All heavy atoms as TSV, in Angstrom:
chain	resi	resn	atom	element	x	y	z
A	1	MET	N	N	-293.189	110.763	-77.788
A	1	MET	CA	C	-292.911	111.287	-76.459
A	1	MET	C	C	-291.467	111.810	-76.418
A	1	MET	O	O	-290.588	111.265	-77.052
A	1	MET	CB	C	-293.138	110.203	-75.407
A	1	MET	CG	C	-293.103	110.723	-73.999
A	1	MET	SD	S	-293.618	109.511	-72.785
A	1	MET	CE	C	-295.313	109.974	-72.599
A	2	GLU	N	N	-291.242	112.824	-75.619
A	2	GLU	CA	C	-289.953	113.500	-75.513
A	2	GLU	C	C	-288.902	112.630	-74.807
A	2	GLU	O	O	-289.163	112.028	-73.772
A	2	GLU	CB	C	-290.162	114.791	-74.716
A	2	GLU	CG	C	-288.923	115.577	-74.451
A	2	GLU	CD	C	-289.193	116.767	-73.545
A	2	GLU	OE1	O	-290.353	116.995	-73.159
A	2	GLU	OE2	O	-288.229	117.451	-73.209
A	3	SER	N	N	-287.694	112.597	-75.376
A	3	SER	CA	C	-286.578	111.879	-74.755
A	3	SER	C	C	-285.861	112.797	-73.776
A	3	SER	O	O	-285.606	113.954	-74.082
A	3	SER	CB	C	-285.574	111.417	-75.808
A	3	SER	OG	O	-286.094	110.394	-76.580
A	4	ILE	N	N	-285.535	112.255	-72.589
A	4	ILE	CA	C	-284.760	113.042	-71.639
A	4	ILE	C	C	-283.305	112.591	-71.595
A	4	ILE	O	O	-282.434	113.358	-71.210
A	4	ILE	CB	C	-285.372	113.028	-70.221
A	4	ILE	CG1	C	-285.432	111.620	-69.657
A	4	ILE	CG2	C	-286.732	113.678	-70.216
A	4	ILE	CD1	C	-285.743	111.578	-68.186
A	5	CYS	N	N	-283.042	111.354	-72.006
A	5	CYS	CA	C	-281.670	110.846	-72.072
A	5	CYS	C	C	-281.578	109.825	-73.195
A	5	CYS	O	O	-282.339	108.863	-73.224
A	5	CYS	CB	C	-281.257	110.207	-70.748
A	5	CYS	SG	S	-279.556	109.585	-70.761
A	6	LYS	N	N	-280.631	110.069	-74.092
A	6	LYS	CA	C	-280.465	109.172	-75.231
A	6	LYS	C	C	-278.969	108.967	-75.467
A	6	LYS	O	O	-278.207	109.939	-75.493
A	6	LYS	CB	C	-281.109	109.816	-76.458
A	6	LYS	CG	C	-281.208	108.944	-77.657
A	6	LYS	CD	C	-281.981	109.702	-78.738
A	6	LYS	CE	C	-282.417	108.785	-79.831
A	6	LYS	NZ	N	-283.206	109.505	-80.842
A	7	THR	N	N	-278.558	107.718	-75.573
A	7	THR	CA	C	-277.165	107.429	-75.917
A	7	THR	C	C	-277.129	106.654	-77.230
A	7	THR	O	O	-278.041	105.886	-77.531
A	7	THR	CB	C	-276.442	106.602	-74.827
A	7	THR	OG1	O	-277.016	105.304	-74.758
A	7	THR	CG2	C	-276.511	107.278	-73.475
A	8	LYS	N	N	-276.078	106.887	-77.985
A	8	LYS	CA	C	-275.912	106.193	-79.260
A	8	LYS	C	C	-274.468	105.711	-79.363
A	8	LYS	O	O	-273.528	106.512	-79.339
A	8	LYS	CB	C	-276.251	107.117	-80.425
A	8	LYS	CG	C	-276.185	106.421	-81.764
A	8	LYS	CD	C	-276.665	107.311	-82.879
A	8	LYS	CE	C	-276.602	106.535	-84.185
A	8	LYS	NZ	N	-276.950	107.393	-85.314
A	9	ASN	N	N	-274.320	104.386	-79.426
A	9	ASN	CA	C	-273.007	103.737	-79.572
A	9	ASN	C	C	-271.994	104.219	-78.522
A	9	ASN	O	O	-270.824	104.407	-78.832
A	9	ASN	CB	C	-272.458	103.950	-80.983
A	9	ASN	CG	C	-273.345	103.336	-82.028
A	9	ASN	OD1	O	-273.934	102.283	-81.812
A	9	ASN	ND2	N	-273.472	104.002	-83.159
A	10	LEU	N	N	-272.439	104.392	-77.291
A	10	LEU	CA	C	-271.576	104.882	-76.215
A	10	LEU	C	C	-270.561	103.814	-75.831
A	10	LEU	O	O	-270.922	102.690	-75.489
A	10	LEU	CB	C	-272.430	105.268	-75.008
A	10	LEU	CG	C	-271.760	106.113	-73.944
A	10	LEU	CD1	C	-271.357	107.461	-74.517
A	10	LEU	CD2	C	-272.684	106.302	-72.767
A	11	THR	N	N	-269.296	104.178	-75.890
A	11	THR	CA	C	-268.202	103.254	-75.603
A	11	THR	C	C	-267.189	103.926	-74.684
A	11	THR	O	O	-266.894	105.101	-74.848
A	11	THR	CB	C	-267.492	102.830	-76.918
A	11	THR	OG1	O	-268.454	102.223	-77.769
A	11	THR	CG2	C	-266.363	101.864	-76.664
A	12	LYS	N	N	-266.688	103.179	-73.714
A	12	LYS	CA	C	-265.609	103.647	-72.851
A	12	LYS	C	C	-264.603	102.521	-72.695
A	12	LYS	O	O	-264.938	101.424	-72.272
A	12	LYS	CB	C	-266.153	104.060	-71.477
A	12	LYS	CG	C	-265.086	104.515	-70.510
A	12	LYS	CD	C	-264.376	105.751	-70.986
A	12	LYS	CE	C	-263.349	106.240	-69.980
A	12	LYS	NZ	N	-262.615	107.392	-70.454
A	13	LYS	N	N	-263.367	102.806	-73.072
A	13	LYS	CA	C	-262.296	101.814	-72.966
A	13	LYS	C	C	-261.198	102.340	-72.061
A	13	LYS	O	O	-260.858	103.511	-72.100
A	13	LYS	CB	C	-261.728	101.494	-74.346
A	13	LYS	CG	C	-262.725	100.795	-75.233
A	13	LYS	CD	C	-262.116	100.369	-76.538
A	13	LYS	CE	C	-263.194	99.656	-77.358
A	13	LYS	NZ	N	-262.680	99.133	-78.599
A	14	TYR	N	N	-260.668	101.450	-71.246
A	14	TYR	CA	C	-259.515	101.719	-70.402
A	14	TYR	C	C	-258.428	100.757	-70.854
A	14	TYR	O	O	-258.522	99.555	-70.575
A	14	TYR	CB	C	-259.825	101.465	-68.925
A	14	TYR	CG	C	-260.864	102.400	-68.349
A	14	TYR	CD1	C	-262.174	101.980	-68.191
A	14	TYR	CD2	C	-260.531	103.681	-67.960
A	14	TYR	CE1	C	-263.137	102.821	-67.649
A	14	TYR	CE2	C	-261.477	104.534	-67.414
A	14	TYR	CZ	C	-262.778	104.098	-67.266
A	14	TYR	OH	O	-263.717	104.939	-66.735
A	15	GLN	N	N	-257.446	101.245	-71.577
A	15	GLN	CA	C	-256.381	100.421	-72.147
A	15	GLN	C	C	-256.980	99.237	-72.901
A	15	GLN	O	O	-257.598	99.424	-73.930
A	15	GLN	CB	C	-255.389	99.995	-71.073
A	15	GLN	CG	C	-254.646	101.169	-70.479
A	15	GLN	CD	C	-253.762	100.779	-69.324
A	15	GLN	OE1	O	-253.742	99.633	-68.883
A	15	GLN	NE2	N	-253.026	101.745	-68.802
A	16	ASN	N	N	-256.838	98.015	-72.404
A	16	ASN	CA	C	-257.349	96.828	-73.103
A	16	ASN	C	C	-258.712	96.370	-72.582
A	16	ASN	O	O	-259.219	95.343	-73.003
A	16	ASN	CB	C	-256.359	95.665	-72.988
A	16	ASN	CG	C	-255.068	95.970	-73.702
A	16	ASN	OD1	O	-255.045	96.711	-74.678
A	16	ASN	ND2	N	-253.976	95.412	-73.207
A	17	PHE	N	N	-259.319	97.141	-71.660
A	17	PHE	CA	C	-260.594	96.759	-71.051
A	17	PHE	C	C	-261.716	97.661	-71.551
A	17	PHE	O	O	-261.601	98.886	-71.540
A	17	PHE	CB	C	-260.499	96.855	-69.518
A	17	PHE	CG	C	-261.784	96.540	-68.820
A	17	PHE	CD1	C	-262.245	95.237	-68.754
A	17	PHE	CD2	C	-262.535	97.540	-68.232
A	17	PHE	CE1	C	-263.438	94.938	-68.106
A	17	PHE	CE2	C	-263.721	97.260	-67.580
A	17	PHE	CZ	C	-264.177	95.951	-67.525
A	18	SER	N	N	-262.795	97.057	-71.994
A	18	SER	CA	C	-263.950	97.811	-72.470
A	18	SER	C	C	-265.011	97.859	-71.372
A	18	SER	O	O	-265.667	96.863	-71.082
A	18	SER	CB	C	-264.509	97.145	-73.735
A	18	SER	OG	O	-265.572	97.891	-74.244
A	19	ALA	N	N	-265.187	99.038	-70.743
A	19	ALA	CA	C	-266.164	99.196	-69.664
A	19	ALA	C	C	-267.578	99.353	-70.220
A	19	ALA	O	O	-268.539	98.876	-69.631
A	19	ALA	CB	C	-265.793	100.395	-68.792
A	20	LEU	N	N	-267.711	100.045	-71.350
A	20	LEU	CA	C	-268.981	100.184	-72.061
A	20	LEU	C	C	-268.726	99.847	-73.523
A	20	LEU	O	O	-267.735	100.297	-74.096
A	20	LEU	CB	C	-269.518	101.619	-71.979
A	20	LEU	CG	C	-269.868	102.168	-70.615
A	20	LEU	CD1	C	-270.259	103.640	-70.736
A	20	LEU	CD2	C	-270.979	101.374	-69.972
A	21	ASP	N	N	-269.613	99.080	-74.116
A	21	ASP	CA	C	-269.417	98.668	-75.507
A	21	ASP	C	C	-270.688	98.942	-76.318
A	21	ASP	O	O	-271.652	98.182	-76.238
A	21	ASP	CB	C	-269.045	97.182	-75.565
A	21	ASP	CG	C	-268.635	96.730	-76.935
A	21	ASP	OD1	O	-268.273	97.573	-77.772
A	21	ASP	OD2	O	-268.666	95.507	-77.173
A	22	THR	N	N	-270.699	100.041	-77.021
A	22	THR	CA	C	-271.808	100.484	-77.889
A	22	THR	C	C	-273.171	100.418	-77.192
A	22	THR	O	O	-274.069	99.710	-77.612
A	22	THR	CB	C	-271.851	99.704	-79.220
A	22	THR	OG1	O	-272.036	98.311	-78.956
A	22	THR	CG2	C	-270.606	99.909	-80.036
A	23	VAL	N	N	-273.311	101.186	-76.125
A	23	VAL	CA	C	-274.574	101.250	-75.383
A	23	VAL	C	C	-275.534	102.196	-76.100
A	23	VAL	O	O	-275.213	103.365	-76.338
A	23	VAL	CB	C	-274.347	101.730	-73.930
A	23	VAL	CG1	C	-275.664	101.910	-73.205
A	23	VAL	CG2	C	-273.442	100.760	-73.181
A	24	ASN	N	N	-276.705	101.691	-76.438
A	24	ASN	CA	C	-277.763	102.482	-77.056
A	24	ASN	C	C	-278.990	102.412	-76.157
A	24	ASN	O	O	-279.466	101.324	-75.843
A	24	ASN	CB	C	-278.124	101.931	-78.438
A	24	ASN	CG	C	-276.988	102.068	-79.409
A	24	ASN	OD1	O	-276.587	103.168	-79.745
A	24	ASN	ND2	N	-276.451	100.945	-79.842
A	25	MET	N	N	-279.475	103.583	-75.737
A	25	MET	CA	C	-280.684	103.599	-74.915
A	25	MET	C	C	-281.435	104.899	-75.143
A	25	MET	O	O	-280.858	105.898	-75.576
A	25	MET	CB	C	-280.369	103.398	-73.439
A	25	MET	CG	C	-279.624	104.503	-72.784
A	25	MET	SD	S	-279.436	104.166	-71.029
A	25	MET	CE	C	-278.985	105.790	-70.465
A	26	ASN	N	N	-282.710	104.863	-74.856
A	26	ASN	CA	C	-283.562	106.028	-74.997
A	26	ASN	C	C	-284.539	106.039	-73.829
A	26	ASN	O	O	-285.408	105.173	-73.733
A	26	ASN	CB	C	-284.317	105.973	-76.331
A	26	ASN	CG	C	-285.149	107.205	-76.572
A	26	ASN	OD1	O	-284.910	108.251	-75.991
A	26	ASN	ND2	N	-286.134	107.074	-77.429
A	27	ILE	N	N	-284.367	107.003	-72.926
A	27	ILE	CA	C	-285.261	107.135	-71.778
A	27	ILE	C	C	-286.205	108.301	-72.060
A	27	ILE	O	O	-285.762	109.432	-72.258
A	27	ILE	CB	C	-284.478	107.373	-70.470
A	27	ILE	CG1	C	-283.553	106.190	-70.210
A	27	ILE	CG2	C	-285.439	107.597	-69.299
A	27	ILE	CD1	C	-282.635	106.371	-69.026
A	28	ARG	N	N	-287.490	107.995	-72.092
A	28	ARG	CA	C	-288.490	109.016	-72.390
A	28	ARG	C	C	-289.044	109.635	-71.114
A	28	ARG	O	O	-289.047	109.006	-70.052
A	28	ARG	CB	C	-289.616	108.404	-73.211
A	28	ARG	CG	C	-289.137	107.984	-74.596
A	28	ARG	CD	C	-290.214	107.287	-75.320
A	28	ARG	NE	N	-290.450	106.022	-74.612
A	28	ARG	CZ	C	-291.100	104.998	-75.115
A	28	ARG	NH1	N	-291.608	105.075	-76.314
A	28	ARG	NH2	N	-291.262	103.894	-74.432
A	29	LYS	N	N	-289.494	110.857	-71.241
A	29	LYS	CA	C	-290.071	111.581	-70.117
A	29	LYS	C	C	-291.202	110.765	-69.502
A	29	LYS	O	O	-292.065	110.243	-70.197
A	29	LYS	CB	C	-290.613	112.924	-70.613
A	29	LYS	CG	C	-291.112	113.822	-69.525
A	29	LYS	CD	C	-291.524	115.159	-70.093
A	29	LYS	CE	C	-292.000	116.081	-68.996
A	29	LYS	NZ	N	-292.371	117.392	-69.516
A	30	GLY	N	N	-291.161	110.599	-68.177
A	30	GLY	CA	C	-292.180	109.857	-67.454
A	30	GLY	C	C	-291.855	108.395	-67.229
A	30	GLY	O	O	-292.495	107.735	-66.431
A	31	ASP	N	N	-290.850	107.877	-67.938
A	31	ASP	CA	C	-290.449	106.481	-67.759
A	31	ASP	C	C	-289.583	106.327	-66.515
A	31	ASP	O	O	-288.907	107.260	-66.092
A	31	ASP	CB	C	-289.662	105.970	-68.961
A	31	ASP	CG	C	-290.524	105.726	-70.185
A	31	ASP	OD1	O	-291.753	105.822	-70.060
A	31	ASP	OD2	O	-289.952	105.443	-71.248
A	32	ILE	N	N	-289.603	105.142	-65.942
A	32	ILE	CA	C	-288.764	104.819	-64.790
A	32	ILE	C	C	-287.886	103.634	-65.166
A	32	ILE	O	O	-288.380	102.615	-65.650
A	32	ILE	CB	C	-289.622	104.471	-63.554
A	32	ILE	CG1	C	-290.488	105.667	-63.162
A	32	ILE	CG2	C	-288.738	104.026	-62.395
A	32	ILE	CD1	C	-291.503	105.363	-62.084
A	33	TYR	N	N	-286.591	103.769	-64.962
A	33	TYR	CA	C	-285.639	102.719	-65.293
A	33	TYR	C	C	-284.782	102.382	-64.088
A	33	TYR	O	O	-284.590	103.213	-63.209
A	33	TYR	CB	C	-284.694	103.177	-66.420
A	33	TYR	CG	C	-285.304	103.136	-67.785
A	33	TYR	CD1	C	-286.159	104.128	-68.218
A	33	TYR	CD2	C	-285.025	102.094	-68.654
A	33	TYR	CE1	C	-286.724	104.095	-69.475
A	33	TYR	CE2	C	-285.588	102.047	-69.914
A	33	TYR	CZ	C	-286.438	103.056	-70.316
A	33	TYR	OH	O	-286.992	103.011	-71.561
A	34	GLY	N	N	-284.260	101.190	-64.070
A	34	GLY	CA	C	-283.294	100.768	-63.069
A	34	GLY	C	C	-282.123	100.111	-63.771
A	34	GLY	O	O	-282.301	99.426	-64.771
A	35	LEU	N	N	-280.926	100.348	-63.277
A	35	LEU	CA	C	-279.734	99.699	-63.827
A	35	LEU	C	C	-279.352	98.543	-62.915
A	35	LEU	O	O	-279.086	98.744	-61.731
A	35	LEU	CB	C	-278.560	100.682	-63.904
A	35	LEU	CG	C	-278.653	101.759	-64.962
A	35	LEU	CD1	C	-277.485	102.721	-64.831
A	35	LEU	CD2	C	-278.669	101.151	-66.343
A	36	ILE	N	N	-279.360	97.353	-63.472
A	36	ILE	CA	C	-278.967	96.189	-62.694
A	36	ILE	C	C	-277.901	95.430	-63.465
A	36	ILE	O	O	-277.837	95.497	-64.692
A	36	ILE	CB	C	-280.166	95.265	-62.381
A	36	ILE	CG1	C	-280.846	94.794	-63.667
A	36	ILE	CG2	C	-281.166	95.961	-61.487
A	36	ILE	CD1	C	-281.925	93.749	-63.457
A	37	GLY	N	N	-277.067	94.733	-62.751
A	37	GLY	CA	C	-276.028	93.938	-63.380
A	37	GLY	C	C	-274.969	93.552	-62.371
A	37	GLY	O	O	-274.925	94.078	-61.258
A	38	GLU	N	N	-274.126	92.662	-62.789
A	38	GLU	CA	C	-273.054	92.186	-61.921
A	38	GLU	C	C	-271.997	93.262	-61.717
A	38	GLU	O	O	-271.956	94.251	-62.443
A	38	GLU	CB	C	-272.416	90.942	-62.541
A	38	GLU	CG	C	-273.356	89.770	-62.648
A	38	GLU	CD	C	-272.690	88.538	-63.229
A	38	GLU	OE1	O	-271.455	88.509	-63.346
A	38	GLU	OE2	O	-273.418	87.601	-63.565
A	39	ASN	N	N	-271.122	93.025	-60.730
A	39	ASN	CA	C	-269.978	93.906	-60.524
A	39	ASN	C	C	-269.162	93.966	-61.806
A	39	ASN	O	O	-268.922	92.946	-62.449
A	39	ASN	CB	C	-269.090	93.391	-59.389
A	39	ASN	CG	C	-269.751	93.509	-58.039
A	39	ASN	OD1	O	-270.761	94.188	-57.900
A	39	ASN	ND2	N	-269.186	92.838	-57.054
A	40	GLY	N	N	-268.769	95.167	-62.178
A	40	GLY	CA	C	-267.940	95.332	-63.377
A	40	GLY	C	C	-268.721	95.364	-64.674
A	40	GLY	O	O	-268.134	95.347	-65.745
A	41	ALA	N	N	-270.053	95.439	-64.582
A	41	ALA	CA	C	-270.870	95.424	-65.798
A	41	ALA	C	C	-270.899	96.774	-66.508
A	41	ALA	O	O	-271.321	96.847	-67.650
A	41	ALA	CB	C	-272.292	94.990	-65.463
A	42	GLY	N	N	-270.491	97.859	-65.829
A	42	GLY	CA	C	-270.447	99.175	-66.453
A	42	GLY	C	C	-271.523	100.144	-65.989
A	42	GLY	O	O	-271.681	101.218	-66.558
A	43	LYS	N	N	-272.248	99.796	-64.935
A	43	LYS	CA	C	-273.337	100.653	-64.444
A	43	LYS	C	C	-272.812	102.023	-64.011
A	43	LYS	O	O	-273.337	103.054	-64.433
A	43	LYS	CB	C	-274.057	99.982	-63.270
A	43	LYS	CG	C	-274.685	98.638	-63.600
A	43	LYS	CD	C	-275.285	97.982	-62.369
A	43	LYS	CE	C	-274.305	97.689	-61.270
A	43	LYS	NZ	N	-273.358	96.600	-61.528
A	44	THR	N	N	-271.800	102.047	-63.184
A	44	THR	CA	C	-271.235	103.297	-62.694
A	44	THR	C	C	-270.589	104.082	-63.821
A	44	THR	O	O	-270.726	105.313	-63.899
A	44	THR	CB	C	-270.220	103.032	-61.562
A	44	THR	OG1	O	-270.892	102.347	-60.500
A	44	THR	CG2	C	-269.619	104.325	-61.046
A	45	THR	N	N	-269.918	103.402	-64.722
A	45	THR	CA	C	-269.291	104.072	-65.860
A	45	THR	C	C	-270.342	104.748	-66.730
A	45	THR	O	O	-270.156	105.881	-67.186
A	45	THR	CB	C	-268.475	103.062	-66.700
A	45	THR	OG1	O	-267.494	102.445	-65.860
A	45	THR	CG2	C	-267.790	103.741	-67.865
A	46	LEU	N	N	-271.476	104.095	-66.932
A	46	LEU	CA	C	-272.562	104.680	-67.716
A	46	LEU	C	C	-273.095	105.940	-67.038
A	46	LEU	O	O	-273.233	106.986	-67.677
A	46	LEU	CB	C	-273.692	103.662	-67.899
A	46	LEU	CG	C	-274.936	104.163	-68.628
A	46	LEU	CD1	C	-274.594	104.606	-70.041
A	46	LEU	CD2	C	-276.006	103.083	-68.634
A	47	ILE	N	N	-273.382	105.865	-65.751
A	47	ILE	CA	C	-273.918	107.021	-65.022
A	47	ILE	C	C	-272.907	108.168	-64.996
A	47	ILE	O	O	-273.266	109.333	-65.198
A	47	ILE	CB	C	-274.328	106.622	-63.580
A	47	ILE	CG1	C	-275.492	105.638	-63.618
A	47	ILE	CG2	C	-274.673	107.846	-62.748
A	47	ILE	CD1	C	-276.767	106.181	-64.245
A	48	LYS	N	N	-271.633	107.863	-64.766
A	48	LYS	CA	C	-270.601	108.906	-64.754
A	48	LYS	C	C	-270.456	109.550	-66.129
A	48	LYS	O	O	-270.223	110.759	-66.229
A	48	LYS	CB	C	-269.265	108.334	-64.289
A	48	LYS	CG	C	-269.188	108.105	-62.804
A	48	LYS	CD	C	-267.812	107.621	-62.399
A	48	LYS	CE	C	-267.696	107.476	-60.892
A	48	LYS	NZ	N	-266.334	107.062	-60.496
A	49	SER	N	N	-270.614	108.781	-67.183
A	49	SER	CA	C	-270.551	109.335	-68.539
A	49	SER	C	C	-271.723	110.277	-68.785
A	49	SER	O	O	-271.544	111.382	-69.311
A	49	SER	CB	C	-270.574	108.216	-69.582
A	49	SER	OG	O	-269.426	107.422	-69.502
A	50	ILE	N	N	-272.916	109.865	-68.410
A	50	ILE	CA	C	-274.107	110.705	-68.595
A	50	ILE	C	C	-273.992	111.987	-67.772
A	50	ILE	O	O	-274.362	113.066	-68.232
A	50	ILE	CB	C	-275.381	109.919	-68.232
A	50	ILE	CG1	C	-275.611	108.793	-69.252
A	50	ILE	CG2	C	-276.593	110.842	-68.165
A	50	ILE	CD1	C	-276.687	107.804	-68.879
A	51	ALA	N	N	-273.454	111.884	-66.562
A	51	ALA	CA	C	-273.314	113.042	-65.678
A	51	ALA	C	C	-272.166	113.961	-66.083
A	51	ALA	O	O	-272.028	115.062	-65.543
A	51	ALA	CB	C	-273.109	112.574	-64.237
A	52	GLY	N	N	-271.343	113.533	-67.028
A	52	GLY	CA	C	-270.225	114.351	-67.477
A	52	GLY	C	C	-268.994	114.256	-66.599
A	52	GLY	O	O	-268.089	115.081	-66.708
A	53	LEU	N	N	-268.946	113.263	-65.718
A	53	LEU	CA	C	-267.800	113.105	-64.823
A	53	LEU	C	C	-266.626	112.411	-65.505
A	53	LEU	O	O	-265.480	112.577	-65.074
A	53	LEU	CB	C	-268.210	112.338	-63.571
A	53	LEU	CG	C	-269.285	113.020	-62.719
A	53	LEU	CD1	C	-269.715	112.116	-61.577
A	53	LEU	CD2	C	-268.780	114.352	-62.196
A	54	ILE	N	N	-266.905	111.592	-66.525
A	54	ILE	CA	C	-265.851	110.989	-67.338
A	54	ILE	C	C	-266.222	111.158	-68.803
A	54	ILE	O	O	-267.392	111.302	-69.151
A	54	ILE	CB	C	-265.616	109.487	-67.014
A	54	ILE	CG1	C	-266.875	108.663	-67.262
A	54	ILE	CG2	C	-265.101	109.301	-65.606
A	54	ILE	CD1	C	-266.655	107.170	-67.110
A	55	GLN	N	N	-265.220	111.171	-69.639
A	55	GLN	CA	C	-265.405	111.344	-71.072
A	55	GLN	C	C	-265.477	109.972	-71.743
A	55	GLN	O	O	-264.582	109.160	-71.580
A	55	GLN	CB	C	-264.185	112.108	-71.595
A	55	GLN	CG	C	-264.325	113.102	-72.694
A	55	GLN	CD	C	-265.555	113.940	-72.749
A	55	GLN	OE1	O	-266.043	114.478	-71.767
A	55	GLN	NE2	N	-266.070	114.071	-73.920
A	56	PRO	N	N	-266.537	109.699	-72.492
A	56	PRO	CA	C	-266.585	108.415	-73.210
A	56	PRO	C	C	-265.534	108.374	-74.313
A	56	PRO	O	O	-265.130	109.421	-74.826
A	56	PRO	CB	C	-268.004	108.366	-73.784
A	56	PRO	CG	C	-268.541	109.738	-73.693
A	56	PRO	CD	C	-267.742	110.478	-72.692
A	57	THR	N	N	-265.098	107.184	-74.664
A	57	THR	CA	C	-264.137	107.015	-75.750
A	57	THR	C	C	-264.779	107.368	-77.082
A	57	THR	O	O	-264.168	108.033	-77.924
A	57	THR	CB	C	-263.606	105.561	-75.774
A	57	THR	OG1	O	-263.082	105.252	-74.479
A	57	THR	CG2	C	-262.541	105.385	-76.823
A	58	SER	N	N	-266.020	106.948	-77.288
A	58	SER	CA	C	-266.757	107.293	-78.501
A	58	SER	C	C	-268.243	107.192	-78.235
A	58	SER	O	O	-268.673	106.708	-77.202
A	58	SER	CB	C	-266.357	106.375	-79.663
A	58	SER	OG	O	-266.698	105.035	-79.376
A	59	GLY	N	N	-269.036	107.682	-79.178
A	59	GLY	CA	C	-270.476	107.680	-79.044
A	59	GLY	C	C	-271.000	109.031	-78.619
A	59	GLY	O	O	-270.232	109.970	-78.397
A	60	THR	N	N	-272.316	109.130	-78.514
A	60	THR	CA	C	-272.933	110.413	-78.161
A	60	THR	C	C	-273.927	110.251	-77.014
A	60	THR	O	O	-274.517	109.194	-76.834
A	60	THR	CB	C	-273.680	111.032	-79.358
A	60	THR	OG1	O	-274.688	110.124	-79.798
A	60	THR	CG2	C	-272.736	111.332	-80.502
A	61	ILE	N	N	-274.099	111.340	-76.261
A	61	ILE	CA	C	-275.071	111.417	-75.181
A	61	ILE	C	C	-275.902	112.670	-75.422
A	61	ILE	O	O	-275.356	113.757	-75.600
A	61	ILE	CB	C	-274.394	111.513	-73.796
A	61	ILE	CG1	C	-273.482	110.316	-73.557
A	61	ILE	CG2	C	-275.440	111.638	-72.697
A	61	ILE	CD1	C	-272.569	110.472	-72.360
A	62	GLU	N	N	-277.208	112.492	-75.424
A	62	GLU	CA	C	-278.117	113.616	-75.618
A	62	GLU	C	C	-279.021	113.713	-74.398
A	62	GLU	O	O	-279.712	112.750	-74.047
A	62	GLU	CB	C	-278.952	113.369	-76.880
A	62	GLU	CG	C	-279.857	114.499	-77.255
A	62	GLU	CD	C	-280.645	114.173	-78.510
A	62	GLU	OE1	O	-280.020	113.903	-79.549
A	62	GLU	OE2	O	-281.886	114.161	-78.423
A	63	LEU	N	N	-279.013	114.874	-73.734
A	63	LEU	CA	C	-279.850	115.101	-72.559
A	63	LEU	C	C	-280.886	116.171	-72.854
A	63	LEU	O	O	-280.535	117.265	-73.319
A	63	LEU	CB	C	-279.006	115.512	-71.366
A	63	LEU	CG	C	-278.009	114.481	-70.843
A	63	LEU	CD1	C	-277.139	115.081	-69.755
A	63	LEU	CD2	C	-278.740	113.252	-70.322
A	64	PHE	N	N	-282.131	115.890	-72.601
A	64	PHE	CA	C	-283.238	116.821	-72.781
A	64	PHE	C	C	-283.279	117.408	-74.197
A	64	PHE	O	O	-283.527	118.606	-74.375
A	64	PHE	CB	C	-283.191	117.922	-71.730
A	64	PHE	CG	C	-283.218	117.390	-70.316
A	64	PHE	CD1	C	-282.060	117.295	-69.571
A	64	PHE	CD2	C	-284.398	116.929	-69.773
A	64	PHE	CE1	C	-282.074	116.788	-68.284
A	64	PHE	CE2	C	-284.435	116.412	-68.480
A	64	PHE	CZ	C	-283.261	116.340	-67.740
A	65	GLY	N	N	-282.954	116.589	-75.182
A	65	GLY	CA	C	-283.043	117.001	-76.578
A	65	GLY	C	C	-281.914	117.870	-77.074
A	65	GLY	O	O	-281.946	118.370	-78.196
A	66	ALA	N	N	-280.875	118.060	-76.258
A	66	ALA	CA	C	-279.756	118.909	-76.701
A	66	ALA	C	C	-278.477	118.127	-76.793
A	66	ALA	O	O	-278.224	117.180	-76.152
A	66	ALA	CB	C	-279.563	120.062	-75.722
């Protein structure tokens, strides 16, 4: 099945704080996902990285196979 969003080793660091630490995920077309977690878990940072609003420190983001 076709992937619409795929991350590989996505990391975002702010000085000495790691907001995302090697996030790997694969969302396939037709799947439904929810992001849950405590405050400060990195949910907003992940979404902002995927949307291109912030630049990840390392790792890759693939949207719609590109």
